[in-house]
Each structure stands twice: as C-alpha cells, then as structure tokens.
C-alpha positions as CSV (number, residue, x, y, z in Angstrom):
1,M,-9.6,-36.6,11.8
2,T,-10.7,-36.8,15.6
3,Q,-11.3,-34.8,18.1
4,Q,-9.0,-36.3,20.6
5,S,-5.9,-35.5,17.6
6,F,-7.6,-31.9,16.9
7,V,-7.8,-31.1,20.2
8,N,-3.8,-32.6,21.0
9,R,-3.1,-30.2,17.0
10,R,-4.9,-27.2,18.7
11,E,-5.5,-26.7,21.9
12,K,-1.5,-25.2,22.6
13,F,-2.5,-22.1,19.0
14,W,-6.2,-21.9,21.6
15,D,-4.3,-21.0,25.2
16,E,-1.7,-18.0,22.7
17,F,-5.1,-16.5,20.3
18,E,-6.8,-16.7,24.3
19,A,-4.0,-15.4,26.5
20,I,-3.2,-12.4,24.2
21,V,-7.3,-11.6,23.7
22,R,-7.3,-12.1,27.4
23,G,-4.0,-10.1,29.0
24,G,-5.2,-6.5,28.6
25,R,-3.8,-3.8,26.2
26,K,-0.3,-5.4,27.9
27,G,-1.4,-8.5,25.8
28,L,-3.0,-7.5,22.7
29,T,-0.1,-4.8,21.6
30,S,2.5,-7.7,22.3
31,G,0.3,-10.7,20.1
32,A,-1.0,-7.3,17.1
33,S,1.1,-8.4,14.4
34,R,0.0,-12.8,14.3
35,F,-3.7,-11.0,15.5
36,P,-6.0,-11.0,12.6
37,S,-4.1,-14.4,11.1
38,G,-4.5,-15.8,14.5
39,F,-8.0,-14.6,14.2
40,R,-8.9,-16.4,10.9
41,E,-7.2,-19.3,12.3
42,L,-9.2,-19.8,15.3
43,T,-12.0,-18.7,13.1
44,Q,-11.6,-22.3,11.0
45,D,-10.8,-24.5,13.5
46,L,-14.7,-23.3,15.2
47,N,-16.0,-24.4,11.7
48,T,-14.0,-27.7,11.9
49,A,-15.1,-28.8,15.0
50,R,-19.1,-27.5,13.9
51,A,-19.0,-30.0,11.2
52,N,-17.8,-33.2,12.7
53,G,-19.6,-32.2,15.8
54,F,-17.1,-32.2,18.2
55,D,-18.0,-32.4,22.1
56,P,-19.7,-28.8,22.7
57,S,-17.2,-27.9,25.7
58,I,-15.2,-27.2,22.4
59,I,-17.3,-26.3,20.1
60,E,-18.8,-23.8,23.2
61,R,-15.0,-21.9,23.8
62,L,-14.0,-21.9,20.4
63,N,-17.2,-19.6,20.0
64,S,-16.5,-17.8,22.7
65,L,-13.0,-16.4,22.2
66,V,-14.2,-16.2,17.7
67,L,-17.0,-13.8,20.0
68,E,-14.8,-12.1,22.0
69,G,-12.4,-12.0,19.2
70,N,-14.1,-10.0,16.8
71,Q,-15.1,-8.1,19.7
72,I,-10.8,-7.3,19.2
73,L,-10.8,-6.7,16.2
74,Y,-14.6,-4.5,15.2
75,T,-14.5,-2.6,18.6
76,K,-14.0,1.7,17.5
77,R,-10.8,3.5,19.2
78,S,-10.7,7.3,19.5
79,W,-8.2,8.9,18.5
80,S,-5.2,9.1,19.8
81,I,-1.2,10.4,18.7
82,K,0.0,7.0,20.6
83,I,-2.2,5.7,18.2
84,A,-1.5,7.5,15.4
85,A,2.7,6.7,16.3
86,D,1.6,3.1,17.1
87,F,0.2,3.1,13.5
88,L,2.9,4.5,11.5
89,L,6.3,2.8,13.7
90,R,4.7,-0.2,13.6
91,I,1.4,-1.5,11.9
92,F,1.5,0.0,8.6
93,P,4.6,-1.3,8.4
94,V,4.1,-4.7,9.7
95,T,1.4,-5.1,7.2
96,V,3.3,-4.4,4.2
97,R,5.9,-6.4,4.9
98,S,3.7,-9.4,6.2
99,Q,2.2,-8.2,2.2
100,W,6.0,-9.2,0.1
101,R,4.2,-11.5,-1.9
102,S,2.0,-9.9,-3.2
103,I,3.0,-6.5,-3.1
104,G,6.4,-8.0,-4.7
105,A,4.8,-8.9,-7.3
106,A,3.0,-5.5,-7.9
107,V,6.1,-3.5,-7.9
108,L,7.3,-5.4,-10.9
109,V,4.0,-4.6,-13.2
110,F,4.4,-1.3,-12.2
111,Y,8.1,-1.4,-12.2
112,G,8.8,-4.0,-15.4
113,L,5.5,-1.9,-17.2
114,M,7.1,1.6,-16.5
115,A,10.8,0.2,-17.8
116,F,9.5,-2.3,-20.6
117,F,7.3,0.9,-22.1
118,A,10.5,3.8,-21.8
119,F,12.6,1.3,-23.2
120,L,10.2,0.9,-26.2
121,C,9.6,4.9,-26.7
122,V,12.5,5.8,-26.7
123,R,13.1,3.6,-29.1
124,N,10.8,4.2,-31.0
125,P,9.9,8.3,-30.4
126,A,6.7,7.2,-33.5
127,F,5.0,5.3,-30.3
128,V,4.6,8.4,-28.1
129,Y,2.0,10.1,-30.8
130,Q,0.0,6.9,-31.3
131,L,0.4,6.2,-27.6
132,L,-1.2,9.2,-26.3
133,G,-1.8,11.6,-29.2
134,E,-0.3,15.2,-29.5
135,E,-2.3,17.0,-27.3
136,T,-1.2,15.4,-24.7
137,I,1.7,15.7,-25.3
138,R,2.2,19.6,-26.3
139,N,0.9,19.4,-22.9
140,F,4.0,17.7,-21.2
141,E,6.3,19.4,-23.6
142,E,4.9,23.1,-22.3
143,M,4.8,22.3,-18.7
144,Y,8.5,21.3,-18.7
145,N,9.9,23.1,-21.6
146,P,12.3,25.0,-19.5
147,E,11.8,27.7,-22.7
148,S,8.4,28.0,-21.7
149,S,6.8,31.6,-19.9
150,H,6.6,29.4,-16.6
151,Y,9.6,28.5,-15.6
152,L,11.4,30.3,-13.4
153,A,8.4,32.3,-12.5
154,P,8.8,32.6,-9.2
155,R,5.9,30.8,-7.1
156,D,4.3,32.8,-4.0
157,V,2.9,30.8,-0.8
158,S,-0.5,31.0,-2.0
159,S,-0.5,29.1,-5.6
160,D,2.0,26.7,-3.7
161,A,-1.2,26.5,-1.3
162,D,-3.1,25.9,-4.5
163,M,-1.7,23.7,-5.7
164,F,-1.0,21.2,-2.5
165,G,-4.5,20.6,-3.0
166,F,-4.7,20.4,-6.3
167,Y,-1.4,17.2,-5.7
168,I,-3.5,16.0,-3.0
169,Y,-6.8,15.5,-4.5
170,N,-5.3,14.6,-7.6
171,N,-3.5,12.1,-6.2
172,V,-5.5,10.2,-2.7
173,S,-8.4,9.8,-5.7
174,I,-6.4,7.9,-7.5
175,A,-4.7,5.6,-5.2
176,F,-8.6,4.6,-4.0
177,R,-9.8,4.2,-7.9
178,T,-6.8,1.8,-7.5
179,F,-8.3,0.1,-4.4
180,A,-11.8,0.3,-4.9
181,G,-11.2,-1.6,-8.5
182,G,-10.7,-4.3,-6.6
183,I,-14.1,-4.8,-5.6
184,L,-14.2,-6.1,-9.5
185,A,-12.2,-9.7,-8.7
186,G,-9.1,-7.8,-8.2
187,I,-9.1,-7.0,-12.5
188,G,-9.5,-3.3,-11.1
189,S,-6.5,-2.8,-9.8
190,L,-4.6,-4.7,-11.4
191,V,-5.8,-1.9,-14.7
192,I,-5.1,0.6,-12.7
193,L,-1.4,-0.5,-12.1
194,C,-0.6,-1.5,-15.5
195,F,-2.4,1.4,-17.2
196,N,-0.5,3.8,-15.4
197,G,3.4,2.0,-15.0
198,A,3.0,2.1,-18.3
199,Y,1.5,6.0,-18.8
200,L,4.3,6.7,-17.2
201,G,7.2,5.3,-18.3
202,I,5.9,6.3,-21.8
203,V,6.2,10.2,-20.3
204,A,9.0,9.9,-19.2
205,A,10.5,8.8,-22.6
206,H,9.0,11.1,-24.6
207,I,10.3,14.1,-22.2
208,I,14.2,12.0,-22.3
209,N,13.5,13.0,-26.3
210,A,12.6,15.6,-26.7
211,G,16.2,17.0,-24.3
212,F,14.2,18.2,-21.4
213,I,16.2,15.9,-19.2
214,E,17.7,18.6,-16.7
215,T,14.2,19.5,-16.2
216,F,12.1,16.7,-15.9
217,F,13.9,14.2,-13.4
218,P,14.6,17.7,-10.9
219,F,11.6,18.0,-11.1
220,V,9.9,14.5,-10.2
221,I,12.7,12.4,-8.2
222,G,11.6,14.5,-4.6
223,H,8.6,13.2,-4.4
224,S,8.2,9.9,-6.4
225,G,10.1,7.6,-4.2
226,F,6.5,8.5,-1.6
227,E,3.6,8.6,-4.7
228,L,4.6,6.3,-6.9
229,N,5.4,3.4,-3.9
230,A,2.1,4.5,-2.6
231,I,-0.4,4.4,-6.3
232,V,1.6,0.2,-5.9
233,L,0.3,-0.7,-2.5
234,A,-3.3,0.6,-3.0
235,A,-2.7,-1.7,-5.9
236,Q,-2.5,-4.5,-3.9
237,A,-4.7,-3.6,-1.0
238,G,-7.2,-3.9,-4.3
239,L,-6.1,-7.5,-5.5
240,L,-6.6,-8.5,-1.9
241,L,-9.8,-7.9,-2.3
242,G,-10.0,-8.9,-5.0
243,Y,-8.4,-12.4,-4.2
244,R,-10.3,-13.1,-0.9
245,L,-13.8,-12.7,-2.8
246,F,-13.0,-16.1,-4.5
247,F,-10.4,-17.9,-2.4
248,T,-12.4,-18.1,1.6
249,G,-10.3,-20.3,3.3
250,G,-12.7,-22.1,4.6
251,L,-15.0,-18.9,6.0
252,S,-18.1,-16.9,4.0
253,R,-17.9,-14.5,1.7
254,A,-18.1,-11.8,3.6
255,A,-16.3,-12.6,6.4
256,S,-13.5,-13.8,4.3
257,L,-14.3,-9.6,2.8
258,R,-14.1,-8.5,6.4
259,L,-11.4,-10.4,7.3
260,A,-9.2,-8.8,4.0
261,G,-10.1,-5.2,5.5
262,K,-8.4,-5.9,8.9
263,T,-4.8,-5.9,6.6
264,A,-6.2,-4.2,3.8
265,L,-7.2,-0.8,5.6
266,P,-3.8,-0.1,7.4
267,V,-1.7,-0.4,4.1
268,I,-4.7,1.9,2.0
269,T,-4.0,4.1,5.6
270,G,-0.6,4.7,4.7
271,A,-0.5,4.7,1.0
272,A,-2.9,8.1,1.8
273,L,-0.7,8.9,4.1
274,M,2.5,8.1,2.1
275,L,0.5,10.0,-1.1
276,L,-0.2,13.3,1.5
277,V,4.2,14.1,1.8
278,A,4.2,13.7,-1.7
279,A,2.3,16.1,-1.7
280,C,3.6,17.9,0.5
281,I,6.8,17.6,-0.9
282,E,5.9,18.5,-4.9
283,A,4.2,21.3,-3.5
284,F,6.5,22.7,-1.5
285,W,10.3,21.4,-2.5
286,S,9.9,19.4,-6.2
287,S,8.7,22.7,-8.4
288,R,12.4,25.1,-6.6
289,Y,13.3,25.2,-10.1
290,G,16.6,28.2,-8.8
291,L,17.7,25.5,-6.4
292,P,21.0,23.7,-7.8
293,P,20.2,20.0,-9.1
294,V,22.2,18.1,-7.1
295,M,21.0,18.9,-4.1
296,R,17.0,17.9,-5.9
297,Y,18.2,14.8,-7.1
298,G,20.4,13.8,-3.0
299,A,16.5,15.2,-1.7
300,G,14.9,13.6,-4.1
301,I,17.4,10.1,-3.5
302,A,17.4,9.9,-0.1
303,G,13.3,9.8,-0.1
304,W,13.9,6.7,-2.0
305,V,15.9,5.6,0.7
306,L,13.6,6.4,3.4
307,V,11.2,5.0,2.1
308,V,13.4,1.2,1.9
309,L,14.2,1.9,5.1
310,Y,11.3,2.7,7.0
311,F,9.4,-0.7,5.5
312,V,12.3,-3.2,6.3
313,F,13.1,-1.6,9.6
314,A,10.5,-0.1,10.8
315,G,7.9,-1.4,13.8
316,R,10.6,-5.2,13.7
317,E,11.1,-5.8,17.4
318,R,14.4,-5.8,19.2
319,N,15.7,-10.2,18.4
320,S,12.1,-10.9,16.7
321,P,12.3,-13.3,13.6
322,P,11.4,-11.5,10.1
323,E,7.8,-11.5,9.7
324,R,7.0,-14.8,7.4
325,G,5.2,-13.7,3.8
326,K,1.8,-14.5,3.3
327,R,-0.4,-13.1,0.4
C-alpha cells in the first residue's frame, strides 16, 4: 500500500469524521449513530499509517482526530430529561438495530430452545420430572393452581409494592448475570441464555399438561414481551464482549473491549429499563386475576406489538436509509 493510495482512499472519511467531532453539538447529534464505528475505522487508519511509516503530518492528523474522538466517547455527561429521552427514543433502538444479526441469532437460540423443550415435554410429560425435580414442580403447580388458597386472594398496595421490588431484583439480577457471563469468552452468556430458554419451555409444558393454562398464560403474557426480550438483549451484549475479546479488528484487546463496551452499554442499560417496565406490569397488572382473560391477553399482545414496533421504527431519521447490520 502506498501513502498516496491510502490518502486518496481514506481522506474523504477523515474529513467527514473531523466535521462531526468539530461541528459542535449539532455535528455530534447528526452523526451519533455512525460515531462508534467511525472511531474504530479511524483508529485502524492510525495504526496502518504508523505501521507503514507514512508522513508524520498524516499520522499527526489521525492521532489528533483519535484523541478528540476518544474524549467525546469517554466524556461524562450530566443527566437530564433530554438526554434520557434521546437515549430511549434514538440511541437504544438504533444500537439494537445496528446489531440485528447477533441479536437475531440470540433470539433464535432462546425462543428455539423454549419451543423445542415445550414441545418435547408436552409430548413426554415424564421428562419434566427428570429435568426439574418433584419439589420444583410442586411449587409451580401451587403457584398456578386455581384451587390454591392464594389464588384470587386480593392483594393490597403494600403487597404489590413488595412484589414489585422482588421482581426488579430477580429480573435485573438475571440480566446482569447474563451480561457479565460474556467476559468468559461469551460462553457464560450463551449458557445462561440457553438455560433460561430451555427452563421456561419445560415449565410452560408442565403447566399445559397440568391443565392450568387459564391461570398461567394470562399472567405471563402481560409482561413477557418486555422481560423475555430484555434477557435476550442482555445475552447479546455479553456475547459482544466475548467476541471482541478475541476478534479485535487490529486493536489491542483492551481497546477492542472498550469499543465493544460503547455498543454493549446502551443495550444492557435499555434491557434493564425494559425489565423495570416488566416488573411494574408483573406486580400491578399481571396478578389481577379478577380481570377478564380477554382483556389481559389483549394487553399482553399489545405489549409485544409495542416492543416490536419500537425496535423497528424508533430513532429512524426521515428519509434515511435503514441501519446496516453489524455483528
């Protein structure tokens, strides 16, 4: 590679990146979705220029842009309603769409295992006892048996609030364990994702075989769209860290992990917020057994549709091309 061919091929991109980092708030806002990948490309260009001993002025320019980009990436920002709204309405859904390939793979693994084990255990009820154990099965039957003493017993506001706290702790702890498992080369996240998918399929199958469909599905459908998909997103974020630990794209492992973290952080933060919504629905809505099943099914379906539409359309700029997929 000659210096002139390198400059001719990459200078237009350098000018565009420079316009973003030196264009003030307006420039950063318009180029925010492209900034992380652009910073990675610029870092690779700097490494290429240094490795080939190109003109010091080129290396100095690239180094200056990398430093400015690094400062923008790692500068702490004070919280504000505007920043929170921007995260919810643009950054989170755009980041998820940019990772659609790996998220799609995680979705297939999670829901595929759930469907497989549900089908297997519906057809072979004895498998459930081998996989879960009698005590766990009795607990689930007690939970969803309409003849249980707790069923249809009214809950006061204090009890709802207690359950809300429990659901937050339980759901968020699962999500962060799934995410943290990614540091083990992604294996931990994958194992937890597979386990949860299989476990939920087994439980659903046993509830169907036990004849408690009318109590189980109206309860879980209300919050499942937020909770289950948040677990998938947490796993994808962990897998991304594990992937970047070995496939660095020419960067050092530390730099590669930092770069992966800039993508994984919005995903895991958004997943935690989805679990917060799921906990609220589960505590204050899903447990309202006195409501007509049609209403509860309708609310649950509406929640799933809302989640899908949010990730498909939120944050898209008018007349802009769709985001290109990444790993």
